[in-house]
N, C-alpha and C positions, 0 to 999 in steps of 0.2 A: 604484616601478617604472614607473608610467605615464609619469612625466616622462622617464625614461631611454628608454622606447620611443618617445616623441614625438621626442626628440632624434636617435635612431637613424633614424627615418623621415625627419626633416628632412635629415639628412646624406645619406641614400640618394637623396632627391629632388633635391638640389642639382645633380648632373650632368645629370639629365634636364631641369631647368628651364633650364640654360645651353644645352643642346643645342636645346631648343625655341626659345629666343630667337635663337640663331644661324641656325637653319633658317628661322624667320619672316623674317629679314632676307634670306636667300638667295632667298626667293620674292617679296620685295617691293622690293628695291633696284633702281632703274631701270637700273643698269649690269650687273645679273646676268642672264645668258641665261635662267635659270630663271623670272625674273619675267614672261617673255613666253610661257610655256607655258600650255595650257588649265588652268583651275581654279586658276591661281597665286594669285589674290586670296583665294580661299576657303581654300587651304592655308595661306597666310601668316596669315590671320585666325585660323584654328583653332590654329595653332602659337603665335601670340602669346597667345591666350587660355589655352592650356595652360601657357605660361611663367608667366603671372600667377597661375594657380591653384596652381602648384607652388613658386613662388619663396618665399624668406624675406623678410619685410618688416622692415627696420630702422627705428629711430626717425627720422622725417623732421625736416628743419630748418624753422624758422619762415619763413625766406626773406623777411623783411621788411627791406629795405635802404633804402627811402625811403618817404615819405608826403607827402601834400600838405597844407600848412597855410597858410591865407590865400592860396591860389592860388600858393604857392611850394613847389617840390619840396625837401623837407628830408631829409637823410641820417639813417639810423637805424642804431645800433650796439648789439648785445647786450652787456651788462655784467653780471658776476656780483656782486651787491651783498652777499649773504650765502651762505655755503656750509655746509651741514649734511650729515651722513652720508646722510640719506634725501631731501634736497631742496636745491635751489638757488633762491635768490631772484634772479630776473633783472630787470634794468632795461633798458628800451628807450630808450637815450639818443638824443636828437635833436640834430642839428647843422645850422647854417645861417649864412651870411654876411649874410643879409638882416636889417637892423637892426629893421625893423618886425615881421617874423615872430618874431625872437628875443625881442623885448619881449613879444609876445603869448604865446609859449610859456612864458616865465617866470611869467606870471600865471595860467596855466591850472591847473585842479585836478589833484591827484595821486590816482591810482587804483591799488589793489592788487587784482589779479584772482587769486582763489584757485581754481586749476584742480582738477578732480576727480582723486582717486587711486582709480580704479575700473576700471582695465584699459587705458585708452588714455593716450597721452602728452599733455602739456600743449599740444602743437602742434595738438591738435584745436580749440583756441580761437584759431587763427591769424586767422580772420576777425574775431573779437571784438577782438583786440589791434589789428589793422590799422585798424578803425573808431575805436577809442578814441584811437589815436595822433593823429588829426586835431585833437583838442580837449583832450587830457589828457597828463600825464606818467604813464607806465604801468610798473608792476611786475607780475610774474606768478610764481606758484610753479611750479617745474619739478621734479616728483617723480621720484625715481631708481628705476629698475628694481631690485627687491629682489635679483635674482640677481647684480647687480653690486656689492652691498654686502657686504664681508667679515663673517664671523661676529664678528670682534673689535669691530665697531661696536655690538654688543648688539641687543636686540629693539627693535621699534617698535610701540607700542600706540596706541590711539585717544587716550589722554591725551597721548602725545607729539605727536600731530598737533595737538591743541589748543594745546600749548605752543609748537610751531613757529609757528603762526599768530600767537600773542601776540608772540613775538619779532620777527616780520616787521613787525607793526603798530608796535611800539615803535621799530624801526629806522627806519621811514619817518617817524614822528612824528604829532603831532596833526592835521596837515592831510590825513591819508589818508581816502579814500573806498574802502570795501571792496565788491567784487562777488564773490559766491560762486555757482558754477554747478554745479547738481546735487548730488552727494554732499556737498561741503563746506558746504552750507548749515547742516547740523546742528553740526559741530565749530566752524564760524565763529561761530554764535550762542552756543555754549558759551564760546568764547574771549572774546568781547566781554562776555558776561554776567559772567564772572569778573573781568574788568578793571573793570567797573562796580561790582561788589560790593566791590572793594578801594579804590574811590575814584580809580582811574586814569582818564586820558582815554580816551574811546571814539571810534571813527571818526565823521567828520562825517555820513556817510551809510552805510547798509547796504542793498545790493541783493541779493536772494536770488532765484535763477532756477531753477525746475524741480527743487526738492529735496524730500527726504522728511522735512520737519519733523514731520509727523504721518502716518506711513505707514498708519494705520488708515483714512484717508479715501480712497474710490475706489481700493481696492487693485488694482494691476496684476499681471501675471504675475510680474514681478520680486518684488513684495511678497509674493505668495502663496507663492512658493518659500521665501523667507526665513522666513515665518511658520508654514508647515506642516511644516517639517522641524526636528528637534531640534538643539540646539547641538552635541551629540555627533555627530550625523549629518554635519554640515559638517566637523567636525574629523577624522572617520574616512574621509570619502569625497572631499574636495576639497583637502586639504592634503597637499603633497608636499615633499620635500627637493630643493634645487637640485643637479643632477648635477655631476660633476667638470668641469674645464676652464672654469668660470666663477669670477669672484672671490668670489661668495657661495656657493660649494659647501658643501652641508650645511645651509644656512639653510632653515627651514620657510617655505613660501610658498603662496599661492593662485595657481597658474600663469596667466599671461595667455592661454595657448591655450585653457584651459577657459572663461574669461570670453568670449573671442571666439566659441567654439562656442555658448555660451548666447545671445549677441547674434544670431548667424545663425539659430539655432533658433527665435527669436521670430518671424521673418518670412522663412522659407525661400523662399517663392514670389517675394517682392520681390527677393531677391538672385539667384535663378535667372533671373528676367526681365531684371534689370539686366545680367547677364553675356551673355545672349542678344542683348540690344540692342547691347551692346558689339561682339559678333561681327558683327552686321549693319552697324553704323556703320563698322567697319573695311573691310568689303567695299564699302560705298558711298563711302568716302573722306570721311566726315563728321569732319574733324579736330577741330572744336570739341567735339563730343559725346564723341569718343574721349578727348581730353585731360581733359575734366571727369570721366569715369569713372575714369581713372587717378589723378587727384588725390584723388578721394574715397576710393578703395580703398587707395591708398598710405597714407592716414591711418587708415582704418578697420581695416585688417589689421595695423597696427603696434601691438602690445600689450606690456604690461609685467606683471611679477609683483608681487603685493602681499604685504607681510609677513603671515605667518599670524596673528600676535597682533592686528594692526590689523584684519584682515578679520573675524576671529571676534568681536572686541570690537564692531565695527560691526553685525554680524548681531544680536548679543544686545542691545546698547544701543538701536539704532534700530528694528529690525524685530521684536523679540520682547518686550523689556521696555517699549518706548516710554517710556524713562526721561526724556527731555526733556519731553514733554508731561505725564507723570505727576508731574513734580517730584521724581523719585527719583535723578537722575543726580548723581554726585559725581566730580570730577576731582582726584586727589591728596587726597582727603578734603574738598574744598570743594564745597558744593552749587552747582549751576548754577541761577541765578535770573535768567531773562530780564527779569523785572519790574523789576530794578534798573537797567536801561538807561534813561536819561532824556534825554540831550542829542542822541543820534543820530536822524536821520530814516530811515524805513524804507520801502523799495519792494519788493514781491514781484511776480514775473512767472511766469505759467503759460501753457503752450501748450494750445490747445483740444483738440488731437489727441495729446497726450503719452501714450505707452504705457509710459513708464518711471516717471514721477512723476505720479500721477493728480490729477484736479481737486481742489483744496482742500488738498492736502498742503503746499504752500509757503505758501499764504495763511494757514495755521494759525499762522504766526509772529506775526500781529497779535494773536491771542488770548493769546499768551504775553507779549508786550512791552507790558504794560499801563502801564508807566511812561512810555512815549513818548506825548506829546500826540497826540490824534486828527488835528490839523491837520498833523502831520508823518508820517502813515502813509498809504501809497498802495498800490493793487494794480492790475495791468494784465494782462488776459487777451488773448492773441494769437490772433486768429481764424485758423483754417486752419493753425496751426503745430503740428508734432510736437515731439518732445523737442529734436532738433538745430536745428530752425527758430527757436528762441527765442534762440540765440546764434551762428548761422551761416547764411549764405545770404541770399536776397532779403528774406524777412520780417524777419530780424534787422536788416538794413541800412535797410529802408524803414519798418518799424513800431516795432521794439523800441528800436533805438539812439536815434532822436530823443526818445523818451520818457525813456530813461535819461539822455541828455545834459542834457535840460531839468531833470530831477530833481536831478542833481548840481549843476548851475549854480545852481539856486534855493537850495540849502541849504549849499553849500560854504563860504561865508564867514560864516554866521550864528553859528557857535560856534567861531570860529577859535582863540581863546585860552582857551576855557572848559574847565575840568577837570570830570570827572564828579563831581557832588555825592555824598558818601557816603550810602548808604541808611540807613534807620533800623536795620536789622538787619545788622550787619557779619558778613562771612564769617569763619570761623576762619583762623588763620595757615596759609599755604601749606606743605605738606609735600612733600618730594621723595622719590621712590621709584625 
């Protein structure tokens, strides 16, 4: 019922949002007589803010059409490499007529960015992708809003997520370098561990950024909620069925609007101050600050629904049973053994001020991946960075990306044709369910 009430409210607010937008333009357009009346700037700013608070936010586009490689502007085109019911693997294909740049691009490392399936769209990593495209061939997982997936597609569990990642790695091939951001650090480590246990190739490098590998370390508000409520509480209180008029009508989901409400509730004062600053910037005519605010909240307010099975599996496996670090996690009956990974290099990245994945949670991967030689394991703490700062913004571009680029460049060619040696203890045959 809550989902239906939310959709009803959204429908009722839509006309008001459009009216506020039109009225804001009436009081701000230089050719409008109302723009020259007293208090016009304040009225326009207030109406613009009301429009943004009431409007519905659709999935943004990546809007990456070009990138600079070797001082040459290179065209970029999005291509769907693999399409699955709950995810698309997107390749950002680069094109140029410059022979030198083309030769350099062909020799550059290949990167798979595994975006989080945790409420926001993969476009949240736009800045990550744009930086990587300067020096890499880039693929990214583009997760589908669960309310857009028909019931006929079946359920989507955490095990399915792991298998999606494996399929994408196999599609790209042994030259792949994998970067996982936040939530996917856990299923990505599981996916690569299972491939290693079977004697398959594993990625040349694994970079894990701000993820809950061991959520027991420095627990945050997000961790505490997941750990202090029972599994049945989540199933009974935050899982709803998609209402009619959507392709996925009837599917059980964790709605995106609930996740968004939780994000805002973590720092309400910060968001309140941000909106007030936006209002003041509109009045002052500070176009750069206004545009920066709009771009951030266009992304931040655009959320997606998560399949209920996947969400509940993640709560139990990652935040309640700590199955990965306890060595009890099985995917389709196969034990997840990070110690079987041997040929990949590992880099973990944490933000000093991360309030979503606490200090030490991502670094815990090193204690699990004991099969990786110590001279192929690295950790980087980003001073002054919060959760989003490790993959977006100035600190990402100036601090994290140079470290990541150097790490991939160092190990990209070292195991180009090496297959993962089979561990002493082989995993049982894979079963499908």
